[in-house]
C-alpha positions as CSV (number, residue, x, y, z in Angstrom):
1,M,25.4,-9.7,0.8
2,K,23.9,-8.5,-2.5
3,I,20.2,-8.0,-3.1
4,I,18.1,-7.5,-6.2
5,V,14.7,-5.8,-5.5
6,A,12.0,-6.6,-8.0
7,Q,8.9,-4.4,-7.6
8,L,6.1,-3.0,-9.7
9,G,5.3,0.7,-9.3
10,A,6.7,3.1,-6.7
11,R,5.4,1.1,-3.8
12,R,6.2,3.0,-0.5
13,R,8.0,5.6,-2.7
14,Y,10.7,3.0,-3.5
15,S,11.5,2.9,0.2
16,I,12.9,-0.7,0.3
17,P,15.5,-0.3,-2.4
18,R,16.5,3.1,-1.0
19,M,17.0,1.6,2.4
20,L,19.1,-1.2,1.1
21,E,21.2,1.1,-1.1
22,K,21.9,3.3,1.9
23,H,23.5,0.4,3.7
24,G,25.4,-1.0,0.7
25,L,23.2,-4.0,0.2
26,L,21.4,-3.2,-3.0
27,M,22.8,-4.7,-6.2
28,S,19.9,-3.6,-8.5
29,L,16.4,-2.4,-8.6
30,Y,14.3,-4.2,-11.3
31,T,11.0,-2.3,-12.0
32,N,8.5,-1.3,-14.6
33,S,8.0,2.3,-16.0
34,S,9.6,5.0,-13.9
35,L,11.5,8.3,-14.3
36,Y,14.5,6.2,-15.4
37,S,12.8,4.1,-18.1
38,P,13.1,5.1,-21.8
39,L,9.6,6.6,-21.8
40,G,10.2,8.4,-18.5
41,V,13.4,9.9,-19.8
42,L,11.6,11.0,-23.0
43,I,8.8,12.6,-21.0
44,R,11.2,14.4,-18.7
45,I,13.1,15.8,-21.6
46,S,10.0,16.8,-23.6
47,R,8.4,18.4,-20.5
48,F,5.0,17.3,-21.8
49,R,2.6,16.9,-18.9
50,N,-0.8,15.5,-18.3
51,G,-2.3,13.2,-15.6
52,A,-0.6,10.0,-16.9
53,T,2.8,11.5,-17.7
54,E,2.9,13.4,-14.3
55,R,2.3,10.1,-12.5
56,L,5.2,8.5,-14.4
57,V,7.6,11.4,-13.8
58,N,6.7,11.2,-10.0
59,R,8.0,7.6,-10.0
60,N,11.5,8.6,-9.1
61,P,13.4,5.8,-7.4
62,R,16.0,8.3,-6.1
63,I,18.8,5.7,-6.2
64,G,21.7,5.3,-8.6
65,K,20.6,5.1,-12.2
66,E,23.5,2.7,-12.9
67,I,21.9,0.1,-10.6
68,T,18.3,0.7,-11.7
69,K,16.7,-1.4,-14.5
70,S,13.4,0.1,-15.6
71,T,11.3,-1.1,-18.5
72,D,8.2,0.2,-20.3
73,V,7.1,-3.3,-21.6
74,G,4.1,-3.2,-19.3
75,L,2.8,-0.1,-21.0
76,L,2.5,-2.0,-24.2
77,V,0.2,-4.5,-22.5
78,N,-1.8,-1.6,-21.0
79,I,-2.8,-0.5,-24.5
80,F,-4.7,-3.7,-24.9
81,K,-6.1,-3.8,-21.3
82,P,-9.6,-2.8,-22.3
83,F,-9.8,-5.8,-24.5
84,L,-8.5,-8.4,-22.1
85,N,-10.1,-10.0,-19.1
86,H,-8.4,-9.6,-15.7
87,I,-6.6,-13.0,-15.7
88,L,-5.3,-12.8,-19.2
89,Y,-4.1,-9.2,-18.6
90,Q,-2.2,-10.3,-15.5
91,K,-0.7,-13.3,-17.2
92,I,0.6,-11.4,-20.2
93,Y,1.9,-8.4,-18.1
94,N,3.8,-10.5,-15.5
95,Y,5.1,-12.9,-18.2
96,L,6.6,-10.1,-20.3
97,L,8.0,-8.3,-17.3
98,S,9.6,-11.6,-16.0
99,C,11.2,-12.1,-19.5
100,K,12.7,-8.7,-19.3
101,M,14.0,-9.3,-15.8
102,K,15.5,-12.6,-16.9
103,S,17.4,-10.8,-19.6
104,W,18.9,-8.6,-17.0
105,G,20.1,-11.7,-15.1
106,V,20.9,-12.0,-11.4
107,G,24.7,-11.6,-11.5
108,D,26.3,-12.5,-8.2
109,A,23.3,-11.5,-6.1
110,D,22.5,-13.5,-3.0
111,I,18.9,-12.5,-2.4
112,L,15.9,-11.6,-4.5
113,Y,13.5,-9.3,-2.6
114,T,10.2,-9.6,-4.5
115,M,6.6,-8.3,-3.9
116,F,3.6,-10.6,-3.2
117,C,2.8,-12.6,-6.4
118,H,4.5,-10.4,-8.9
119,N,6.9,-11.7,-11.6
120,I,6.6,-15.3,-10.6
121,E,8.5,-16.6,-13.6
122,F,11.5,-14.4,-12.7
123,V,11.3,-15.5,-9.1
124,K,11.5,-19.1,-10.3
125,F,14.5,-18.2,-12.5
126,A,16.2,-16.5,-9.5
127,K,15.5,-19.5,-7.2
128,G,17.0,-21.8,-9.8
129,K,20.2,-19.7,-9.7
130,G,20.5,-20.3,-6.0
131,L,19.2,-17.0,-4.7
132,K,17.3,-16.8,-1.4
133,I,13.7,-15.5,-2.0
134,V,12.3,-12.8,0.3
135,T,8.7,-12.1,-0.4
136,D,7.1,-8.8,0.9
137,V,3.5,-9.7,1.4
138,F,2.1,-6.1,1.3
139,I,-1.5,-7.2,1.4
140,H,-3.4,-10.2,3.0
141,P,-2.8,-13.3,0.8
142,E,-6.5,-14.0,0.8
143,Y,-7.7,-10.5,0.1
144,Y,-9.4,-11.5,-3.1
145,E,-11.6,-13.8,-1.1
146,Y,-12.4,-11.1,1.4
147,L,-13.4,-8.8,-1.3
148,N,-15.4,-11.4,-3.2
149,E,-17.3,-12.0,0.0
150,Y,-18.4,-8.3,0.0
151,R,-18.7,-8.1,-3.8
152,K,-22.4,-8.8,-4.3
153,P,-23.8,-6.5,-1.6
154,K,-21.2,-3.8,-2.4
155,S,-21.1,-4.2,-6.2
156,L,-17.3,-4.3,-6.0
157,N,-15.1,-4.5,-9.1
158,K,-15.5,-7.6,-11.3
159,K,-11.9,-8.5,-10.8
160,Y,-12.9,-9.9,-7.4
161,S,-15.1,-12.5,-9.0
162,E,-15.0,-16.3,-8.1
163,K,-12.9,-17.0,-11.1
164,N,-10.3,-14.4,-10.3
165,V,-10.2,-15.5,-6.7
166,Q,-9.2,-19.0,-7.8
167,Y,-6.5,-17.5,-10.1
168,Q,-5.1,-15.5,-7.2
169,K,-5.0,-18.6,-5.0
170,E,-3.0,-20.4,-7.7
171,Q,-0.5,-17.5,-7.9
172,W,-0.1,-17.4,-4.1
173,N,0.4,-21.2,-4.0
174,K,3.2,-20.8,-6.5
175,I,5.0,-18.1,-4.6
176,T,4.8,-20.2,-1.4
177,Q,6.7,-23.0,-3.1
178,L,9.6,-20.5,-3.8
179,T,9.8,-18.2,-0.8
180,D,12.4,-18.6,2.0
181,V,11.5,-15.6,4.1
182,Y,8.2,-13.7,4.3
183,I,7.9,-10.1,5.4
184,A,4.5,-9.0,6.6
185,P,3.6,-5.4,7.5
186,S,1.1,-6.5,10.1
187,E,0.2,-9.4,12.4
188,W,-3.1,-9.7,10.5
189,V,-1.2,-10.4,7.2
190,A,1.3,-12.7,9.0
191,E,-1.6,-14.8,10.3
192,G,-2.9,-15.0,6.7
193,V,0.5,-16.1,5.5
194,R,0.9,-18.8,8.2
195,S,-2.6,-20.2,7.6
196,T,-1.8,-20.8,3.9
197,L,1.6,-22.5,4.4
198,S,1.9,-26.3,4.3
199,N,2.9,-28.1,7.5
200,N,6.3,-29.0,6.1
201,S,7.2,-25.4,5.1
202,T,10.5,-24.2,6.5
203,A,9.8,-20.6,5.5
204,V,10.0,-17.9,8.2
205,V,7.4,-15.1,8.6
206,H,8.6,-11.8,10.1
207,V,6.2,-8.9,11.0
208,I,7.8,-5.6,10.1
209,P,5.3,-2.7,10.2
210,Y,5.8,-0.1,7.6
211,G,6.9,3.4,8.7
212,S,5.8,6.8,7.7
213,S,7.7,8.5,4.9
214,V,6.4,11.9,6.1
215,E,7.4,13.8,9.2
216,S,6.1,16.7,11.2
217,D,7.7,18.8,13.8
218,V,4.3,19.8,15.3
219,Q,1.4,17.7,16.5
220,N,-2.0,17.5,14.9
221,N,-4.5,20.2,16.1
222,G,-7.5,19.2,14.0
223,I,-10.5,21.1,12.9
224,K,-13.5,19.6,14.6
225,G,-15.5,17.5,12.1
226,R,-12.9,17.5,9.4
227,V,-12.6,13.8,8.2
228,L,-9.7,12.9,6.0
229,F,-9.5,9.9,3.7
230,A,-6.6,9.0,1.3
231,G,-6.4,6.4,-1.4
232,R,-6.9,5.5,-5.0
233,D,-9.0,2.3,-4.9
234,L,-12.1,3.7,-3.4
235,E,-14.2,0.6,-3.1
236,R,-11.5,-1.7,-1.6
237,K,-10.5,1.0,0.9
238,G,-14.1,1.4,2.2
239,F,-14.7,4.9,0.8
240,V,-18.3,4.1,-0.2
241,D,-19.1,3.2,3.4
242,L,-17.4,6.3,4.7
243,Y,-19.2,8.5,2.2
244,N,-22.6,7.2,3.3
245,A,-21.7,7.6,6.9
246,V,-20.6,11.2,6.4
247,L,-23.7,12.1,4.5
248,H,-25.8,10.7,7.4
249,L,-23.7,12.6,10.0
250,N,-23.8,15.9,8.1
251,K,-27.5,16.1,8.4
252,V,-27.2,16.6,12.1
253,H,-23.5,17.7,12.5
254,E,-22.9,20.3,9.7
255,E,-19.3,20.6,10.7
256,V,-18.6,17.0,9.5
257,Q,-16.8,17.4,6.1
258,L,-15.1,14.6,4.2
259,V,-11.8,15.6,2.6
260,V,-10.4,13.1,0.0
261,A,-6.7,13.1,-0.9
262,G,-5.4,11.1,-3.9
263,P,-6.1,10.8,-7.6
264,V,-9.9,10.1,-8.2
265,S,-11.4,9.7,-11.6
266,K,-13.8,12.3,-13.0
267,C,-16.5,9.6,-13.0
268,D,-16.1,9.0,-9.3
269,K,-16.0,12.7,-8.5
270,K,-19.3,13.1,-10.3
271,K,-20.8,10.0,-8.7
272,Y,-19.9,11.1,-5.2
273,H,-20.4,14.8,-5.6
274,N,-21.8,16.4,-2.5
275,P,-21.3,19.8,-0.8
276,C,-19.8,18.1,2.3
277,V,-17.3,16.1,0.2
278,H,-14.1,17.7,-1.1
279,F,-11.7,16.1,-3.5
280,L,-8.2,17.4,-3.3
281,G,-6.5,15.3,-6.0
282,H,-2.9,14.2,-5.8
283,L,-0.9,15.9,-3.0
284,T,2.8,16.3,-2.4
285,K,4.3,14.9,0.9
286,E,4.3,18.4,2.3
287,E,0.6,19.0,1.4
288,M,-0.3,15.6,2.9
289,V,1.3,16.6,6.2
290,R,-0.7,19.8,6.3
291,E,-3.9,17.7,5.8
292,Y,-2.9,15.3,8.6
293,L,-2.4,18.2,10.9
294,K,-5.8,19.8,10.0
295,A,-7.8,16.6,10.2
296,D,-10.0,15.9,13.2
297,I,-9.9,12.2,12.3
298,F,-8.3,10.1,9.6
299,I,-10.6,7.3,8.5
300,L,-9.8,4.2,6.4
301,P,-12.4,1.4,6.8
302,S,-10.7,-0.8,4.3
303,Y,-11.8,-4.3,3.3
304,A,-8.2,-5.5,2.8
305,E,-4.7,-4.0,3.2
306,G,-1.3,-5.0,4.4
307,F,-0.7,-2.0,6.6
308,A,-1.8,1.2,4.7
309,A,1.1,3.7,4.7
310,V,-1.4,6.6,5.1
311,I,-2.3,5.3,8.5
312,A,1.3,5.3,9.6
313,E,1.6,8.8,8.2
314,A,-1.5,10.0,10.1
315,L,-0.4,8.5,13.4
316,A,3.1,10.0,13.0
317,C,1.5,13.4,12.8
318,G,-0.6,12.7,15.9
319,C,-3.9,12.4,14.0
320,P,-6.4,9.9,15.6
321,V,-7.7,7.2,13.2
322,V,-10.8,5.2,12.7
323,V,-9.8,2.0,10.8
324,S,-10.7,-1.6,10.2
325,K,-8.6,-4.5,11.5
326,E,-8.1,-5.4,7.9
327,S,-6.2,-2.2,7.3
328,G,-3.3,-3.8,9.3
329,A,-3.0,-0.8,11.7
330,P,-0.9,-1.6,14.8
331,I,-3.1,0.4,17.2
332,N,-4.9,-0.3,20.4
333,D,-8.6,0.3,20.4
334,Y,-9.5,3.7,21.9
335,E,-5.9,4.6,22.5
336,E,-4.6,5.8,19.1
337,G,-7.9,5.4,17.4
338,I,-11.1,3.3,17.1
339,F,-11.6,0.0,15.2
340,V,-14.6,-0.6,13.0
341,N,-15.6,-3.5,10.8
342,P,-15.5,-3.3,7.0
343,G,-18.8,-2.4,5.5
344,D,-20.2,-1.3,8.9
345,V,-21.6,2.2,8.1
346,D,-23.4,2.4,11.4
347,G,-20.1,1.5,13.1
348,I,-18.3,4.4,11.3
349,I,-21.1,6.8,12.3
350,E,-20.9,5.8,16.0
351,A,-17.1,6.1,16.0
352,V,-17.3,9.6,14.5
353,K,-20.0,10.6,17.0
354,I,-17.8,9.5,19.9
355,I,-14.9,11.6,18.7
356,L,-17.1,14.6,18.0
357,N,-18.7,14.4,21.5
358,D,-15.8,13.4,23.6
359,R,-13.0,15.9,22.9
360,I,-10.9,14.7,25.9
361,L,-10.9,11.2,24.4
362,R,-10.1,12.6,21.0
363,N,-7.2,14.6,22.3
364,N,-5.9,11.7,24.4
365,M,-5.8,9.6,21.2
366,S,-3.9,12.3,19.4
367,N,-1.4,12.5,22.3
368,T,-0.9,8.7,22.4
369,A,-0.3,8.6,18.6
370,W,2.1,11.5,18.8
371,S,4.0,9.8,21.7
372,R,4.5,6.7,19.5
373,R,5.6,8.7,16.4
374,K,9.1,7.2,16.5
375,Y,7.6,3.7,16.2
376,F,5.6,4.8,13.2
377,G,8.6,6.6,11.7
378,F,10.8,5.8,8.7
379,N,14.0,5.1,10.7
380,A,12.3,2.5,13.0
381,W,11.0,0.7,9.9
382,E,14.4,0.8,8.3
383,N,16.0,-0.7,11.5
384,R,13.4,-3.4,11.7
385,L,13.9,-4.4,8.1
386,L,17.7,-4.4,8.3
387,E,17.7,-6.6,11.4
388,V,15.8,-9.3,9.5
389,I,17.7,-9.0,6.2
390,E,21.2,-9.1,7.8
391,N,20.3,-12.3,9.6
392,I,19.2,-14.2,6.6
393,N,21.5,-17.2,6.0
394,I,22.6,-17.0,2.4
395,R,24.8,-20.1,2.4
């Protein structure tokens, strides 16, 4: 069995192609700019560093260079991004990237492992060559609709407008006509996939929760009131709601401090500046582990995810979580953490108060998460994925 993985960015730190290469199943990784692309090589040699180049250098697939195809064609489109509407930008970006992938061909591959609605023209090409199509649905297929629902009261990004929702639906419908096997990181996503498939679809949907790419030898022993959030897309991940909840809580509970890990723009840092909010910027895996161990609670009240990797990481370190069902977290309410609804600031406040006031419950949640760390671990994820992949009928 030979597999091509086509993905944009360093999703899950290139975990899928690394797993497949480890087991001799990866024929090639097709991706956009990375440490192996021409620009990535040039930046590495020149040693020039700023925010953008640092992010590119950090896109290290850590697999054989000879089987990695990495192109900078998307960066050319990004130059014109400020002048393009969201739909036109997506169309041009994915078309050019698909053209590049077509030029690389499919060789004697048996399977194309693709991500969500990316590179549809290349997926069509591969399907026409007889490859089985495995689609990793890393976020709920109707997430644009969920976000559009909250857009007006929350002033969410314009990319979640009605027009863009319709475009996303069209893209999803196209991928459902091509996919043989779906891989969903949570039951919530799997339900979304099944609800959109036609009655005569023969595609199979497998639920394979992601695993943590960080590990800790010691269990979380958090600082009371230290709230950790991690993510880049602040609005979609519910940061604004969490921010408002923390400001309210801090008036009575001074120990409540919000710590934000991840790259945040200067504009957002200024917008959400407050003495009880601390922006840490991009952190290494080792630095993230230290934050998970220090946090009293990890909170991600997201409006839409697949299964956020940071939740798996927090749980693998024994850190209790407060999350939305839409985050895809495979937890039990009041066992590893507490569920809240997206946009429910009062719900977040109440959940934090419960954890602040009931330390026995808080520590029990930490113990339960810690006891399940192998389930949330990288090896368990790898085993779950390989079991599905190796049972795909490629004939």
